[in-house]
Each structure stands twice: as C-alpha cells, then as structure tokens.
N, C-alpha and C positions, 0 to 999 in steps of 0.2 A: 504494500500500500504506500502511495506517495503522500508525503506531507505537503499540504497546501497553505496552511495557516497555523499561526502560533499565538496564543493568548497568555499574557503575563498579568499576574496580580501586581499592583503598583507597590504597595507597602509590604516590606519584608522580602519581596522577590527582586524588584528592580531598585528600590530605595531601602537602604538599611535603616531600620527604625529603632534599633537598640544601641544607638550611638551614645556613649556616656557624655559626649560634649553637647548633646541635644541638637546636633546638626543633622542634615538629611543627605548623607553622602550616597552616591550611586553604588550599587553592589559592584565589587571588583569584576571586571570583564563584561559588564552588561552592555556598554556602548559598543565594544568590539563585536559582541554577539548580535546586537541589533544591526550593525553594519553588514555583517555576514549574511544575516537573514534577508536583508534588503537586496544584497547582491544575488542571492538565490531566488529572487522574485517571489518570496513568500509573503502572504498577507500577515500583518502584525496588528494585534489589538491589545489594549490594556483594559483592566477592569479594577474597580474599586467601589466600595459602598460609601465613600466620602463624596462630598460635594464636588462636582466636576470642575468648578473654578479653582478650588483648593488643590485638587490633583494637578491641574494644568500648571498652577504656580509652582508647586513642589517639583514637578518634572523639569520645568525651566530653570529653577534654582540649582538643581543637581547637574544641569548640563545635558539632560536627555531631551533631545529635540522632538517637538511634537510631530514633525513631518515623518518620523519613523513609523507612525501609527496610521493604519488605514481606518481604524475604528476604535472607539472606546466604549466601555460599558459601565454604567453607573446605576446602582440600585436595581439591577435586573432590567433596565431599559437601555436601549442603545442611545448614545449621545455622541455627537461629534464635538471634538475640542476645537 
C-alpha cells in the first residue's frame, strides 16, 4: 500500500510541550521530515483540539511554516490556516 498523506498532532509531536524553559521548540528533525514529505509529494495535515489561531501562532513561533500543510484539523472539523 502506498502512503499518500500524513497527519501530525501539533502539540507533543511537532512542538515539544514539556520544555522546562516554557518555550515551544520544534521537535528535533520535524522540519527536515516535513521537507522530505513535501519532496515526496505527500499531503500533510496537522491536527489539534486548540484554537486554530493559537496553533497557527505557535507553529510560526517555532519556525514550522504553514505552507507545509495542505490541511489542518481543529476540534474534529476541518479548518484551513
């Protein structure tokens, strides 16, 4: 079976949430992985139960560009960032 899409949970998977300095660093290697998935033409989505604007802000703060994602999911409803 061929993989066509990958979905990431934002907090804990893409952004480290247990940082003692209370910062929101990206997980080690996540940007490289997102670049590789884009090169492979896979659809990438992000999901979170948090408010979409907060998620967008946190991703931008960490340096994870929103244009990596084809779609985002928020509270079980599809939302575009």
